[in-house]
All heavy atoms as an XYZ file, in Angstrom:
910
protein
N      87.128     76.462     78.718
C      86.044     76.810     79.626
C      86.352     78.170     80.260
O      87.428     78.374     80.801
C      85.916     75.728     80.700
C      84.874     76.043     81.738
S      84.744     74.716     82.931
C      83.100     74.213     82.593
N      85.428     79.110     80.202
C      85.681     80.444     80.769
C      85.768     80.396     82.296
O      85.210     79.524     82.942
C      84.484     81.263     80.311
C      83.432     80.289     79.911
C      84.121     78.994     79.586
N      86.482     81.394     82.839
C      86.568     81.519     84.292
C      85.182     81.830     84.850
O      84.323     82.357     84.158
C      87.520     82.651     84.681
C      88.964     82.332     84.325
O      89.284     81.153     84.144
O      89.758     83.285     84.234
N      85.008     81.540     86.110
C      83.721     81.850     86.738
C      83.604     83.369     86.918
O      84.592     84.065     87.084
C      83.605     81.134     88.074
O      84.623     81.569     88.944
N      82.384     83.884     86.912
C      82.186     85.328     87.070
C      82.675     85.813     88.432
O      82.642     85.087     89.415
C      80.680     85.507     86.953
C      80.112     84.207     86.523
C      81.137     83.161     86.734
N      83.106     87.062     88.467
C      83.527     87.696     89.713
C      82.558     88.823     90.013
O      82.413     89.745     89.207
C      84.951     88.272     89.575
O      85.825     87.224     89.200
C      85.413     88.884     90.876
N      81.898     88.736     91.155
C      80.994     89.806     91.572
C      81.767     90.799     92.418
O      82.556     90.409     93.279
C      79.827     89.232     92.361
C      78.953     88.227     91.615
C      77.885     87.671     92.535
C      78.324     88.852     90.388
N      81.558     92.076     92.193
C      82.225     93.148     92.933
C      83.750     92.958     92.939
O      84.363     92.790     93.993
C      81.690     93.228     94.363
C      80.194     93.477     94.449
S      79.653     95.012     93.679
C      80.296     96.191     94.813
N      84.366     92.981     91.757
C      85.826     92.778     91.702
C      86.581     93.922     92.376
O      86.058     95.022     92.556
C      86.115     92.753     90.198
C      85.006     93.534     89.596
C      83.798     93.298     90.475
N      87.800     93.649     92.726
C      88.671     94.647     93.341
C      88.906     95.807     92.383
O      88.840     95.651     91.157
C      90.007     93.974     93.680
O      91.014     94.924     93.854
N      89.227     96.960     92.941
C      89.572     98.126     92.112
C      90.811     97.853     91.274
O      91.057     98.521     90.285
C      89.830     99.349     92.990
C      88.575     99.839     93.674
O      87.468     99.474     93.245
O      88.691    100.608     94.647
N      91.623     96.921     91.703
C      92.873     96.598     91.018
C      92.657     95.741     89.772
O      93.561     95.600     88.954
C      93.805     95.823     91.963
C      93.998     96.472     93.304
C      94.884     97.685     93.229
O      95.933     97.602     92.586
O      94.510     98.712     93.809
N      91.491     95.141     89.626
C      91.226     94.221     88.526
C      91.287     94.954     87.189
O      90.641     95.985     87.005
C      89.844     93.559     88.698
O      89.826     92.877     89.942
C      89.564     92.576     87.584
N      92.073     94.426     86.284
C      92.177     94.996     84.935
C      91.405     94.110     83.969
O      91.483     92.887     84.043
C      93.641     95.039     84.489
C      94.505     95.864     85.393
C      94.845     97.143     84.736
N      95.687     97.914     85.624
C      95.780     99.192     85.555
N      95.119     99.847     84.646
N      96.543     99.857     86.392
N      90.660     94.734     83.085
C      89.939     93.978     82.083
C      90.896     93.583     80.964
O      91.812     94.326     80.630
C      88.790     94.805     81.512
C      87.683     95.174     82.502
C      86.652     96.068     81.824
C      87.026     93.937     83.061
N      90.658     92.424     80.398
C      91.467     91.933     79.285
C      90.553     91.724     78.077
O      89.316     91.714     78.203
C      92.148     90.617     79.669
N      91.152     91.549     76.932
C      90.393     91.316     75.713
C      89.467     90.120     75.936
O      89.882     89.078     76.435
C      91.333     91.052     74.530
C      90.606     90.863     73.236
C      90.088     91.953     72.552
C      90.408     89.597     72.716
C      89.408     91.789     71.376
C      89.720     89.423     71.529
C      89.220     90.519     70.861
N      88.201     90.287     75.587
C      87.227     89.217     75.726
C      86.469     89.237     77.049
O      85.480     88.533     77.200
N      86.924     90.039     78.021
C      86.213     90.148     79.292
C      84.892     90.880     79.070
O      84.768     91.697     78.158
C      87.025     90.943     80.320
C      88.192     90.161     80.881
O      88.261     88.942     80.650
O      89.030     90.775     81.563
N      83.926     90.580     79.898
C      82.655     91.296     79.870
C      82.451     91.951     81.222
O      82.708     91.350     82.250
C      81.507     90.348     79.573
C      81.473     89.939     78.120
C      80.196     89.240     77.800
N      80.338     87.838     78.182
C      79.351     86.979     78.220
N      78.137     87.353     77.919
N      79.561     85.731     78.561
N      81.989     93.188     81.183
C      81.729     93.951     82.393
C      80.256     94.328     82.402
O      79.757     94.899     81.439
C      82.598     95.212     82.427
C      82.389     96.163     83.590
C      82.800     95.497     84.905
C      83.194     97.424     83.372
N      79.580     93.982     83.473
C      78.169     94.325     83.602
C      78.056     95.368     84.707
O      78.533     95.161     85.822
C      77.327     93.081     83.932
C      77.459     92.065     82.795
C      75.877     93.466     84.173
C      76.860     90.720     83.096
N      77.427     96.489     84.368
C      77.291     97.595     85.308
C      75.806     97.889     85.502
O      75.054     97.972     84.532
C      77.989     98.860     84.769
C      79.462     98.583     84.557
C      77.766    100.039     85.697
C      80.201     99.683     83.852
N      75.407     98.047     86.747
C      74.037     98.450     87.043
C      74.019     99.970     87.155
O      74.796    100.550     87.893
C      73.568     97.819     88.350
C      73.570     96.292     88.385
C      73.149     95.808     89.759
C      72.668     95.727     87.317
N      73.130    100.589     86.381
C      73.056    102.052     86.384
C      71.639    102.475     86.015
O      70.856    101.693     85.486
C      74.046    102.631     85.375
N      71.354    103.739     86.275
C      70.061    104.287     85.864
C      70.119    104.591     84.366
O      71.195    104.702     83.770
C      69.765    105.589     86.616
O      70.748    106.557     86.258
C      69.760    105.368     88.127
N      68.955    104.751     83.768
C      68.888    105.127     82.345
C      69.618    106.445     82.121
O      70.384    106.590     81.164
C      67.419    105.226     81.876
C      66.750    103.846     81.900
C      67.310    105.866     80.504
C      67.353    102.836     80.952
N      69.410    107.405     83.021
C      70.073    108.710     82.887
C      71.593    108.553     82.973
O      72.336    109.180     82.223
C      69.565    109.677     83.960
C      70.121    111.077     83.830
C      69.843    111.718     82.475
O      68.777    111.482     81.893
O      70.721    112.461     82.004
N      72.056    107.729     83.880
C      73.494    107.478     84.006
C      74.064    106.863     82.731
O      75.139    107.246     82.273
N      73.354    105.905     82.166
C      73.801    105.278     80.915
C      73.813    106.282     79.769
O      74.720    106.271     78.933
C      72.914    104.084     80.574
C      73.030    102.889     81.516
C      71.967    101.845     81.188
C      74.416    102.283     81.455
N      72.820    107.171     79.734
C      72.786    108.212     78.686
C      74.003    109.130     78.792
O      74.605    109.507     77.794
C      71.511    109.038     78.791
C      70.333    108.378     78.164
C      69.169    109.354     77.985
N      68.003    108.582     77.633
C      66.913    108.474     78.384
N      66.816    109.126     79.515
N      65.909    107.721     77.993
N      74.341    109.526     80.033
C      75.502    110.407     80.229
C      76.784    109.719     79.753
O      77.636    110.348     79.129
C      75.628    110.808     81.697
C      74.639    111.863     82.116
C      75.017    112.550     83.425
N      75.626    111.688     84.418
C      74.987    111.114     85.434
N      73.702    111.296     85.593
N      75.637    110.364     86.292
N      76.922    108.442     80.047
C      78.108    107.697     79.602
C      78.137    107.642     78.082
O      79.155    107.915     77.447
C      78.127    106.279     80.200
C      78.356    106.351     81.711
C      79.196    105.419     79.533
C      78.125    105.046     82.442
N      76.993    107.281     77.472
C      76.895    107.171     76.020
C      77.222    108.496     75.324
O      77.884    108.527     74.292
C      75.476    106.725     75.658
C      75.264    106.469     74.183
C      73.845    105.995     73.925
O      72.891    106.734     74.248
O      73.711    104.881     73.401
N      76.818    109.610     75.918
C      77.047    110.929     75.325
C      78.400    111.518     75.712
O      78.747    112.612     75.303
C      75.933    111.884     75.754
C      74.579    111.475     75.231
C      73.437    112.231     75.902
O      73.641    113.001     76.826
N      72.228    111.987     75.428
N      79.156    110.781     76.519
C      80.454    111.294     76.948
C      80.329    112.414     77.955
O      81.246    113.208     78.134
N      79.198    112.473     78.638
C      78.948    113.565     79.577
C      79.491    113.266     80.975
O      79.288    114.053     81.880
C      77.454    113.850     79.653
N      80.141    112.148     81.144
C      80.766    111.846     82.434
C      82.057    112.646     82.427
O      83.058    112.256     81.854
C      81.044    110.344     82.593
C      81.681    110.060     83.924
C      79.758    109.564     82.436
N      82.009    113.779     83.053
C      83.119    114.722     82.937
C      83.953    114.795     84.199
O      83.667    114.169     85.210
C      82.582    116.110     82.602
O      81.907    116.620     83.726
N      84.950    115.604     84.112
C      85.864    115.833     85.227
C      85.187    116.602     86.363
O      85.739    116.746     87.433
C      87.130    116.543     84.712
C      88.272    116.341     85.658
C      86.854    118.004     84.460
C      89.609    116.548     85.066
N      83.941    117.067     86.109
C      83.206    117.840     87.106
C      83.124    117.103     88.447
O      83.161    117.729     89.495
C      81.803    118.166     86.550
C      80.706    118.006     87.555
C      81.788    119.545     85.967
N      83.021    115.809     88.431
C      82.896    115.037     89.670
C      84.239    114.783     90.328
O      84.292    114.327     91.462
C      82.162    113.724     89.409
C      80.786    113.994     88.904
C      80.335    113.825     87.628
C      79.682    114.528     89.633
N      79.027    114.217     87.508
C      78.611    114.655     88.751
C      79.505    114.920     90.955
C      77.371    115.142     89.129
C      78.266    115.402     91.337
C      77.226    115.508     90.437
N      85.315    115.044     89.619
C      86.649    114.901     90.198
C      86.979    116.190     90.934
O      87.486    117.135     90.353
C      87.677    114.607     89.114
C      87.468    113.266     88.463
C      88.532    113.017     87.428
N      88.321    111.718     86.821
C      89.283    110.963     86.355
N      90.531    111.381     86.401
N      89.019    109.801     85.826
N      86.677    116.220     92.206
C      86.753    117.447     92.980
C      87.805    117.412     94.081
O      87.770    118.229     94.986
C      85.382    117.737     93.614
C      84.215    117.712     92.660
C      84.132    118.886     91.743
N      84.149    120.112     92.503
C      84.686    121.246     92.077
N      85.199    121.317     90.889
N      84.687    122.310     92.831
N      88.740    116.469     94.005
C      89.701    116.321     95.087
C      91.102    116.081     94.547
O      91.285    115.480     93.495
C      89.295    115.144     95.993
C      87.932    115.330     96.589
C      86.803    114.886     95.921
C      87.775    115.985     97.794
C      85.537    115.082     96.451
C      86.511    116.187     98.333
C      85.392    115.732     97.661
N      92.082    116.595     95.292
C      93.486    116.320     95.004
C      94.103    115.709     96.247
O      93.540    115.802     97.339
C      94.226    117.591     94.612
C      93.796    118.120     93.251
C      94.692    119.229     92.783
C      94.249    119.664     91.384
N      95.160    120.651     90.826
N      95.246    115.078     96.072
C      95.945    114.472     97.209
C      97.285    115.171     97.379
O      98.038    115.331     96.413
C      96.133    112.952     97.009
C      97.046    112.366     98.068
C      94.781    112.257     97.032
N      97.542    115.593     98.599
C      98.817    116.231     98.954
C      99.605    115.233     99.785
O      99.131    114.754    100.812
C      98.577    117.494     99.758
C      99.853    118.106    100.295
C      99.970    119.524     99.861
N     101.164    120.139    100.423
C     102.120    120.637     99.690
N     102.043    120.597     98.379
N     103.161    121.203    100.250
N     100.806    114.924     99.325
C     101.693    114.026    100.062
C     102.715    114.897    100.772
O     103.462    115.638    100.143
C     102.384    113.007     99.129
C     103.199    112.012     99.940
C     101.371    112.276     98.259
N     102.716    114.832    102.089
C     103.584    115.680    102.906
C     104.964    115.071    103.113
O     105.970    115.763    103.029
C     102.937    115.949    104.269
C     101.595    116.652    104.203
C     101.678    118.071    103.678
O     102.778    118.671    103.663
O     100.627    118.602    103.272
N     104.985    113.776    103.407
C     106.247    113.173    103.818
C     106.206    111.666    103.627
O     105.177    111.038    103.833
C     106.467    113.502    105.302
C     107.771    113.089    105.878
C     107.850    113.579    107.326
C     109.185    113.220    107.934
N     109.285    113.662    109.330
N     107.335    111.099    103.252
C     107.512    109.645    103.208
C     108.499    109.292    104.314
O     109.585    109.871    104.390
C     108.039    109.211    101.848
N     108.105    108.388    105.184
C     108.917    108.092    106.360
C     110.124    107.209    106.064
O     111.096    107.221    106.821
C     108.041    107.460    107.443
C     106.855    108.330    107.890
C     106.025    107.610    108.933
C     107.332    109.676    108.409
N     110.089    106.450    104.976
C     111.184    105.545    104.624
C     111.439    105.598    103.122
O     110.531    105.922    102.350
C     110.834    104.106    105.027
C     110.543    103.945    106.494
C     109.237    103.856    106.948
C     111.574    103.902    107.418
C     108.962    103.720    108.294
C     111.317    103.767    108.771
C     110.003    103.673    109.215
N     112.644    105.248    102.677
C     112.905    105.198    101.231
C     111.944    104.252    100.501
O     111.514    104.542     99.388
C     114.351    104.701    101.135
C     114.976    105.127    102.428
C     113.871    105.030    103.453
N     111.578    103.166    101.138
C     110.629    102.233    100.502
C     109.250    102.889    100.359
O     108.495    102.553     99.443
C     110.518    100.942    101.311
O     110.023    101.203    102.606
N     108.944    103.838    101.242
C     107.672    104.561    101.150
C     107.620    105.390     99.873
O     106.557    105.516     99.256
C     107.482    105.486    102.350
O     107.583    104.789    103.561
N     108.751    105.946     99.483
C     108.826    106.741     98.254
C     108.580    105.843     97.043
O     107.747    106.148     96.183
C     110.202    107.446     98.131
C     110.355    108.111     96.775
C     110.378    108.457     99.258
N     109.267    104.720     96.992
C     109.158    103.803     95.853
C     107.761    103.210     95.749
O     107.104    103.296     94.712
C     110.209    102.693     95.985
C     110.185    101.722     94.849
C     110.790    102.030     93.644
C     109.545    100.500     94.980
C     110.760    101.137     92.584
C     109.503     99.603     93.931
C     110.118     99.913     92.731
N     107.290    102.614     96.834
C     105.980    101.961     96.814
C     104.851    102.978     96.734
O     103.803    102.699     96.134
C     105.807    101.074     98.047
C     106.737     99.872     98.089
C     106.573     98.918     96.913
O     105.479     98.872     96.316
O     107.547     98.226     96.594
N     105.047    104.162     97.310
C     104.044    105.221     97.216
C     103.822    105.658     95.782
O     102.686    105.884     95.360
N     104.901    105.771     95.025
C     104.779    106.141     93.610
C     104.002    105.071     92.849
O     103.149    105.390     92.007
C     106.159    106.338     92.994
N     104.275    103.813     93.147
C     103.526    102.724     92.502
C     102.036    102.829     92.821
O     101.190    102.660     91.941
C     104.059    101.364     92.954
C     105.450    101.078     92.436
O     105.896    101.672     91.459
N     106.149    100.177     93.093
N     101.719    103.110     94.088
C     100.313    103.234     94.500
C      99.644    104.419     93.813
O      98.498    104.307     93.361
C     100.222    103.372     96.014
N     100.338    105.536     93.734
C      99.770    106.724     93.079
C      99.442    106.415     91.620
O      98.347    106.720     91.143
C     100.735    107.928     93.186
C     100.798    108.410     94.635
C     100.290    109.064     92.253
C     101.900    109.412     94.907
N     100.375    105.805     90.918
C     100.146    105.480     89.503
C      98.997    104.484     89.351
O      98.136    104.645     88.480
C     101.422    104.921     88.883
N      98.961    103.484     90.193
C      97.941    102.437     90.098
C      96.540    102.979     90.406
O      95.589    102.694     89.692
C      98.293    101.305     91.064
C      97.417    100.093     90.973
C      97.864     98.980     91.912
N      97.698     99.359     93.308
C      98.691     99.586     94.165
N      99.944     99.473     93.788
N      98.447     99.925     95.419
N      96.420    103.787     91.448
C      95.104    104.245     91.892
C      94.609    105.456     91.106
O      93.439    105.545     90.760
C      95.124    104.529     93.406
C      95.356    103.208     94.161
C      93.834    105.203     93.866
C      95.659    103.364     95.634
N      95.501    106.392     90.797
C      95.069    107.614     90.109
C      95.022    107.456     88.595
O      94.328    108.197     87.916
C      96.006    108.773     90.449
O      97.237    108.640     89.760
N      95.803    106.516     88.078
C      95.863    106.345     86.629
C      96.895    107.234     85.958
O      97.041    107.213     84.745
N      97.637    108.030     86.736
C      98.688    108.861     86.132
C      99.870    107.961     85.753
O      99.975    106.833     86.219
C      99.119    109.980     87.075
S     100.207    109.481     88.424
N     100.752    108.472     84.923
C     101.892    107.644     84.519
C     102.896    107.523     85.671
O     102.954    108.379     86.558
C     102.549    108.173     83.244
C     103.203    109.517     83.444
O     104.374    109.543     83.839
O     102.524    110.536     83.207
N     103.661    106.458     85.642
C     104.587    106.150     86.728
C     105.657    107.231     86.880
O     106.063    107.547     87.998
C     105.225    104.774     86.498
C     106.049    104.201     87.637
C     105.253    104.136     88.929
C     106.558    102.815     87.271
N     106.091    107.831     85.786
C     107.093    108.899     85.849
C     106.597    110.094     86.650
O     107.324    110.661     87.473
N     105.340    110.476     86.435
C     104.735    111.580     87.183
C     104.659    111.239     88.664
O     104.982    112.061     89.528
C     103.322    111.885     86.633
O     103.438    112.255     85.258
C     102.628    112.975     87.417
N     104.253    110.012     88.957
C     104.135    109.576     90.357
C     105.503    109.542     91.034
O     105.651    109.988     92.178
C     103.480    108.202     90.411
N     106.526    109.058     90.341
C     107.877    109.005     90.914
C     108.403    110.428     91.151
O     109.017    110.710     92.177
C     108.827    108.247     89.993
C     108.506    106.787     89.905
C     109.700    105.903     90.158
N     109.333    104.512     89.997
C     108.709    103.786     90.916
N     108.387    104.322     92.058
N     108.405    102.536     90.695
N     108.164    111.323     90.194
C     108.591    112.711     90.331
C     107.945    113.353     91.564
O     108.614    114.043     92.331
C     108.248    113.492     89.063
C     108.800    114.890     89.091
O     109.971    115.110     89.412
N     107.964    115.853     88.750
N     106.653    113.117     91.747
C     105.954    113.673     92.905
C     106.578    113.149     94.194
O     106.900    113.918     95.092
C     104.467    113.297     92.859
C     103.655    113.845     94.032
C     102.429    114.561     93.517
C     103.257    112.746     94.986
N     106.776    111.841     94.301
C     107.285    111.246     95.537
C     108.746    111.621     95.804
O     109.181    111.600     96.950
C     107.124    109.723     95.508
C     105.681    109.250     95.635
S     104.852    109.780     97.156
C     105.710    108.821     98.396
N     109.479    111.979     94.782
C     110.877    112.392     94.964
C     111.018    113.882     95.277
O     112.127    114.360     95.496
C     111.703    112.040     93.725
C     111.978    110.560     93.632
O     112.225    109.902     94.636
N     111.922    110.019     92.425
N     109.906    114.616     95.283
C     109.939    116.059     95.530
C     108.899    116.471     96.564
O     108.115    117.396     96.339
C     109.706    116.812     94.214
C     110.845    116.601     93.253
O     111.943    117.078     93.477
N     110.589    115.850     92.191
N     108.891    115.774     97.680
C     107.901    116.055     98.733
C     108.288    117.268     99.556
O     109.473    117.532     99.722
C     107.744    114.831     99.640
C     107.227    113.581     98.947
C     107.156    112.430     99.935
C     105.867    113.822     98.313
N     107.334    117.995    100.093
C     105.892    117.825     99.942
C     105.431    118.279     98.564
O     105.999    119.196     97.974
C     105.305    118.717    101.040
C     106.353    119.754    101.283
C     107.675    119.107    100.979
N     104.385    117.627     98.079
C     103.869    117.940     96.748
C     102.415    117.498     96.640
O     101.968    116.617     97.372
C     104.705    117.243     95.677
N     101.719    118.113     95.695
C     100.320    117.786     95.448
C     100.184    117.168     94.067
O     100.713    117.703     93.096
C      99.439    119.056     95.532
O      99.614    119.647     96.822
C      97.974    118.740     95.310
N      99.480    116.060     94.004
C      99.196    115.416     92.724
C      98.285    116.341     91.936
O      97.211    116.723     92.411
C      98.540    114.053     92.956
C      98.193    113.235     91.720
C      99.454    112.886     90.936
C      97.467    111.959     92.125
N      98.702    116.733     90.750
C      97.946    117.686     89.943
C      96.673    117.127     89.352
O      95.793    117.873     88.945
N      96.555    115.831     89.314
C      95.405    115.172     88.707
C      94.207    115.188     89.653
O      94.302    114.705     90.778
C      95.789    113.723     88.388
C      94.783    112.841     87.693
C      94.566    113.338     86.267
C      95.295    111.412     87.671
N      93.069    115.758     89.233
C      91.891    115.717     90.097
C      91.344    114.298     90.182
O      91.356    113.557     89.202
C      90.890    116.644     89.412
C      91.446    117.005     88.103
C      92.841    116.482     88.002
N      90.867    113.933     91.377
C      90.375    112.584     91.624
C      88.948    112.619     92.140
O      88.491    113.615     92.701
C      91.253    111.889     92.671
C      92.742    111.770     92.364
C      93.485    111.237     93.574
C      92.974    110.897     91.155
N      88.254    111.506     91.961
C      86.963    111.325     92.608
C      87.220    111.135     94.100
O      88.298    110.704     94.508
C      86.248    110.087     92.056
C      85.902    110.184     90.591
C      86.649    109.490     89.646
C      84.826    110.954     90.155
C      86.338    109.563     88.290
C      84.503    111.037     88.804
C      85.264    110.344     87.883
O      84.958    110.432     86.559
N      86.206    111.434     94.916
C      86.389    111.353     96.367
C      86.840    109.961     96.802
O      87.775    109.818     97.588
C      85.096    111.749     97.094
C      85.266    111.812     98.593
C      84.014    112.321     99.279
C      84.260    112.478    100.765
N      83.076    113.002    101.445
N      86.184    108.916     96.295
C      86.556    107.561     96.712
C      87.977    107.211     96.276
O      88.679    106.499     96.979
C      85.545    106.526     96.197
C      85.625    106.273     94.729
N      84.978    107.072     93.803
C      86.282    105.330     94.034
C      85.246    106.615     92.590
N      86.026    105.566     92.693
N      88.398    107.733     95.138
C      89.767    107.506     94.657
C      90.772    108.175     95.588
O      91.781    107.579     95.957
C      89.926    108.141     93.269
C      90.148    107.228     92.140
C      90.338    108.027     90.855
O      89.750    109.088     90.646
N      91.139    107.503     89.994
N      90.505    109.427     95.923
C      91.405    110.177     96.806
C      91.488    109.522     98.178
O      92.581    109.380     98.743
C      90.932    111.628     96.927
N      90.349    109.098     98.708
C      90.342    108.431    100.015
C      91.142    107.138     99.970
O      91.923    106.841    100.879
C      88.901    108.137    100.454
C      88.122    109.376    100.815
C      86.649    109.096    101.025
O      86.056    108.208    100.410
N      86.034    109.871    101.904
N      90.960    106.380     98.920
C      91.680    105.115     98.779
C      93.183    105.354     98.673
O      93.991    104.642     99.266
C      91.173    104.372     97.548
C      91.834    103.034     97.371
C      91.038    102.163     96.411
N      91.809    100.973     96.170
C      92.390    100.693     95.017
N      92.250    101.507     93.994
N      93.093     99.593     94.869
N      93.570    106.379     97.908
C      94.983    106.693     97.753
C      95.603    107.108     99.079
O      96.696    106.639     99.438
C      95.172    107.785     96.694
C      96.603    108.221     96.417
C      97.505    107.038     96.081
C      96.629    109.248     95.299
N      94.933    107.950     99.836
C      95.453    108.374    101.141
C      95.589    107.173    102.083
O      96.584    107.040    102.790
C      94.573    109.487    101.749
C      94.906    109.731    103.211
C      94.740    110.773    100.947
N      94.596    106.282    102.082
C      94.678    105.070    102.922
C      95.859    104.203    102.522
O      96.604    103.708    103.368
C      93.387    104.250    102.810
C      92.285    104.674    103.726
C      91.154    103.650    103.808
N      90.683    103.161    102.528
C      89.702    103.716    101.823
N      89.090    104.798    102.274
N      89.331    103.194    100.676
N      96.036    104.018    101.221
C      97.137    103.177    100.734
C      98.490    103.795    101.069
O      99.408    103.099    101.494
C      96.998    102.976     99.227
C      97.953    101.968     98.642
C      97.716    100.545     99.102
O      96.583    100.196     99.471
O      98.695     99.758     99.083
N      98.617    105.107    100.893
C      99.876    105.777    101.227
C     100.159    105.671    102.727
O     101.308    105.491    103.137
C      99.842    107.236    100.781
C      99.904    107.452     99.265
C      99.614    108.906     98.911
C     101.249    107.019     98.699
N      99.127    105.758    103.539
C      99.291    105.615    104.984
C      99.843    104.231    105.336
O     100.734    104.098    106.178
C      97.950    105.854    105.685
O      98.086    105.656    107.071
N      99.309    103.199    104.695
C      99.808    101.836    104.909
C     101.285    101.722    104.535
O     102.013    100.921    105.101
C      99.014    100.829    104.085
C      97.611    100.598    104.562
C      96.931     99.612    103.638
C      95.447     99.561    103.846
N      94.780     98.702    102.846
N     101.701    102.534    103.561
C     103.088    102.501    103.075
C     103.987    103.472    103.838
O     105.108    103.735    103.422
C     103.115    102.816    101.579
C     102.373    101.817    100.689
C     102.234    102.357     99.280
C     103.067    100.464    100.702
N     103.482    104.016    104.934
C     104.230    104.933    105.792
C     104.542    106.267    105.116
O     105.639    106.806    105.231
C     105.523    104.280    106.294
C     105.323    102.985    107.069
C     104.599    103.241    108.370
O     105.033    104.039    109.172
N     103.478    102.568    108.591
N     103.559    106.788    104.394
C     103.653    108.125    103.796
C     102.477    108.946    104.341
O     101.372    108.439    104.472
C     103.605    108.061    102.284
N     102.742    110.184    104.655
C     101.719    111.072    105.211
C     101.101    111.862    104.069
O     101.787    112.586    103.350
C     102.333    112.011    106.264
C     102.937    111.175    107.396
C     101.294    112.988    106.783
C     103.828    111.950    108.329
N      99.773    111.696    103.900
C      99.054    112.364    102.805
C      97.693    112.795    103.299
O      97.178    112.280    104.293
C      98.932    111.419    101.615
N      97.113    113.763    102.581
C      95.774    114.234    102.928
C      95.014    114.622    101.666
O      95.616    114.893    100.621
C      95.836    115.391    103.915
C      96.545    116.607    103.393
C      96.712    117.661    104.495
N      97.610    118.702    104.076
C      97.225    119.845    103.504
N      95.956    120.074    103.288
N      98.113    120.748    103.164
N      93.709    114.667    101.801
C      92.833    115.054    100.693
C      92.617    116.563    100.733
O      92.409    117.133    101.799
C      91.479    114.334    100.806
C      91.672    112.828    100.692
C      90.506    114.837     99.744
C      90.418    112.030    100.976
N      92.676    117.177     99.559
C      92.418    118.616     99.433
C      91.229    118.777     98.481
O      91.320    118.411     97.306
C      93.631    119.350     98.843
C      94.847    119.170     99.739
C      93.303    120.822     98.627
C      96.109    119.738     99.147
N      90.107    119.321     98.979
C      88.967    119.584     98.083
C      89.339    120.686     97.094
O      90.013    121.650     97.459
C      87.848    120.040     99.003
C      88.308    119.719    100.398
C      89.802    119.648    100.363
N      88.888    120.550     95.875
C      89.104    121.582     94.858
C      87.917    122.523     94.932
O      86.776    122.104     94.800
C      89.215    120.972     93.451
C      90.376    119.993     93.376
C      89.345    122.078     92.406
C      90.422    119.197     92.075
N      88.185    123.789     95.163
C      87.079    124.760     95.245
C      86.695    125.233     93.846
O      87.463    125.141     92.908
C      87.485    125.951     96.113
O      88.624    126.568     95.565
N      85.473    125.750     93.744
C      84.982    126.227     92.447
C      85.766    127.368     91.999
O      86.120    128.274     91.959
C      83.490    126.574     92.531
C      82.675    125.312     92.722
O      83.151    124.204     92.532
N      81.426    125.498     93.100
């Protein structure tokens, strides 16, 4: 028997083989996805990590960076071990905001930097 559906799943939820994802979108939005036109253009923000207040902040902060940004764990660990530093990967605004909030919870000081044209 399949699991019951989950409405508005957490950002942390990973899809597995056989899962179905239903997305509500406009026709134009679906066309852009189908044509691969969903580009990095909307990723207009970077995150600068200034300081980690505790050694655990460095370790857990790297985990959060990898999980939220999608970068590999090695890149995230390298960034957290060489503070202050800016994550080179451009992020969507909601992603950057979420990452800064999560790092704050982990006792790391970070801020969002808009990418200029």
